[in-house]
N, C-alpha and C positions, 0 to 999 in steps of 0.2 A: 771276685773281683773282676768277674767276667764280663759286669757290666765298664767298667772302668779300661777293658781291652778296645773297648767298641771304641770309645774317644777319640777324638784327632789326635792326634802327638800332642798342641800344644796344651788345650787340655786336661792331658795324660801329666803333662810336667805340673800343670798349675795344683793339680789333686795330687801329686805327690808333693810337692812343695809346703802345701796346706799339713797334711800329714806330720812328714818332718818338723813344721813350725809347733803340731800340736804337743809332736813328742820331745820337743826342748821345753815345751811350757810346762808341761807334767812334770819334766826331769828336774828344772826352775823350782816351783811348787815343792815334789819330796824334797828338795835340800834346803828351801827355807824356812819349810816341815819339822823337818828333822831339827834341826839345829835352833827353833824354838821350843824345844819340848821343858829345860828348862824353867824358862820365862815361863809358860803355860801351865806346869806345875804349881810353879811359885804364886802365879793369880789365882788358879783354882785354891789353893789353901788359904788363902786372903777371902774368900768368896765364901768358903765352908765357915770359916771363923765368924765372918761375918755374919751369916744367916745366926750361925749356933747362936751369937751376942744377942741376937733379935734385931739388929740392924740392918736388917731387907725388908722389903712388902712384897705380895702377890703383883705381878705386874695383873694388867686389867688391858690386854688389847684394845678395847674401844674406846678407854680412856685413855689410853697411855700414846695415843698415836703421834 
């Protein structure tokens, strides 16, 4: 953090604001991810069932762009 201390006060404030925004963004992402676990589990179950039923095909990144 000594690099930040060397910045002018207005740049330190801008840096602090950026860090706080990033923390809030991470918090929102964590909350959204945590609240979607049931839906993700359901989708995973459907994908596995489709795979086991032979309803899937291998992904070919060259062809499936």
